[in-house]
PLY file of the C-alpha trace (Angstrom):
ply
format ascii 1.0
element vertex 148
property float x
property float y
property float z
element edge 147
property int vertex1
property int vertex2
end_header
172.63 40.01 56.09
170.24 38.48 53.57
167.46 36.26 54.93
165.40 33.60 53.23
162.49 36.09 53.36
164.50 38.59 51.33
164.71 36.01 48.54
161.44 34.11 48.82
159.07 36.31 50.83
156.57 36.51 47.94
155.93 32.76 48.38
154.37 33.34 51.81
150.74 32.30 51.81
148.58 29.45 50.58
148.77 28.02 47.06
146.42 25.46 45.52
146.01 23.74 42.16
145.93 20.54 40.12
148.76 18.02 40.51
149.92 14.93 38.68
152.00 12.65 40.92
154.93 10.55 39.73
152.79 7.41 39.73
150.20 9.08 37.44
147.53 9.83 40.07
145.85 13.21 39.71
144.62 15.41 42.49
144.77 18.82 44.10
147.96 20.15 45.68
148.14 22.65 48.51
151.37 24.38 49.58
151.45 26.65 52.61
154.55 28.82 53.15
154.98 30.45 56.58
157.95 32.46 57.95
159.53 31.77 61.34
162.43 33.07 63.45
162.25 36.68 62.25
162.32 35.67 58.60
165.31 33.34 58.88
163.32 30.20 58.09
160.35 29.44 55.87
158.21 26.41 56.67
156.45 24.64 53.83
153.59 22.24 54.49
152.57 20.38 51.32
149.77 17.96 50.64
148.00 16.36 47.76
144.45 15.07 47.93
142.34 13.01 45.57
139.87 15.45 44.00
137.00 12.93 44.00
137.36 11.23 47.38
139.22 13.85 49.43
141.70 11.18 50.55
145.30 12.15 51.17
147.66 11.10 48.36
150.92 12.59 49.62
152.07 14.95 52.34
155.24 16.43 53.67
156.88 19.44 55.21
160.10 21.31 54.67
162.16 24.03 56.28
164.03 26.42 54.01
166.92 28.52 55.31
170.11 30.05 53.97
173.56 28.65 54.70
176.55 30.91 55.42
177.19 31.35 51.70
173.61 32.56 51.13
172.48 29.37 49.36
169.15 27.73 50.20
169.16 24.56 52.28
165.90 22.60 52.10
165.32 20.02 54.86
162.21 17.96 54.42
160.16 15.00 55.48
157.78 13.24 53.10
155.71 10.20 54.02
156.94 8.32 50.93
160.69 9.01 51.02
161.38 9.99 54.62
163.93 12.67 55.47
166.10 14.47 52.92
168.39 17.47 52.80
168.48 19.31 49.49
170.88 22.07 48.54
170.25 24.88 46.11
171.69 24.33 42.65
172.51 26.94 40.03
169.54 27.67 37.83
167.56 30.59 36.55
167.74 33.31 39.26
163.92 33.40 39.42
163.70 29.67 40.18
164.39 27.86 43.43
166.01 24.56 42.47
167.35 22.18 45.10
168.83 18.71 44.82
169.96 15.97 47.21
170.60 12.28 47.63
168.00 9.75 48.75
168.32 6.12 49.74
169.17 3.48 47.16
171.27 5.93 45.16
168.28 7.98 44.04
168.50 11.73 43.55
165.72 14.19 44.40
165.26 17.47 42.58
162.72 20.18 43.38
162.08 23.24 41.25
159.73 26.07 42.25
159.01 29.10 40.09
156.65 31.89 41.06
155.21 34.22 38.47
152.77 36.62 40.12
149.90 34.57 41.51
151.01 31.34 39.83
153.40 28.78 41.31
154.92 26.04 39.14
156.36 23.05 41.01
158.27 20.07 39.63
159.59 17.24 41.82
161.63 14.24 40.75
162.56 11.67 43.37
163.76 8.81 41.24
166.02 8.40 38.26
166.99 11.44 36.17
164.76 10.43 33.25
161.99 9.04 35.47
158.49 10.44 36.01
157.99 13.74 37.77
155.38 15.27 40.03
154.12 18.51 38.49
151.68 21.18 39.62
150.66 24.67 38.59
149.06 26.31 41.58
147.31 29.62 42.07
147.55 31.79 45.14
144.61 30.92 47.42
145.39 33.55 50.07
147.68 36.50 50.45
149.49 37.85 53.44
147.76 40.80 55.08
148.81 44.22 53.90
149.84 46.88 56.35
147.12 49.34 57.16
147.71 52.92 56.04
0 1
1 2
2 3
3 4
4 5
5 6
6 7
7 8
8 9
9 10
10 11
11 12
12 13
13 14
14 15
15 16
16 17
17 18
18 19
19 20
20 21
21 22
22 23
23 24
24 25
25 26
26 27
27 28
28 29
29 30
30 31
31 32
32 33
33 34
34 35
35 36
36 37
37 38
38 39
39 40
40 41
41 42
42 43
43 44
44 45
45 46
46 47
47 48
48 49
49 50
50 51
51 52
52 53
53 54
54 55
55 56
56 57
57 58
58 59
59 60
60 61
61 62
62 63
63 64
64 65
65 66
66 67
67 68
68 69
69 70
70 71
71 72
72 73
73 74
74 75
75 76
76 77
77 78
78 79
79 80
80 81
81 82
82 83
83 84
84 85
85 86
86 87
87 88
88 89
89 90
90 91
91 92
92 93
93 94
94 95
95 96
96 97
97 98
98 99
99 100
100 101
101 102
102 103
103 104
104 105
105 106
106 107
107 108
108 109
109 110
110 111
111 112
112 113
113 114
114 115
115 116
116 117
117 118
118 119
119 120
120 121
121 122
122 123
123 124
124 125
125 126
126 127
127 128
128 129
129 130
130 131
131 132
132 133
133 134
134 135
135 136
136 137
137 138
138 139
139 140
140 141
141 142
142 143
143 144
144 145
145 146
146 147
């Protein structure tokens, strides 16, 4: 049986880089991916801080797991939008894209693409043509390698 780690294990670790939030504020994003339950769940803790003041701009957490069909289910909490459940949508096989409904008829879409030690993240939590949160992060730490 395939686990979420089989698909997204290379994300495990800490990622950091510049971010532009939907409202235009700029800062530094930090995403931490950690496996749980023998690789059947990945926890994501995300935050954005103002680069000059160090104040928190946005924060949230998510749990990623696979449903019975092997598709990613993304359950999250974010201090701005509250709780949301996003389901994987068809996209490029190398991209994790998930979408779900929010209050007031809004739709949320998250797209994450890893290319080596770079992680590109795009989040839209408004109207389809509305502003997006974007970040290109670099790996800040790796998982420990097994000793020979």
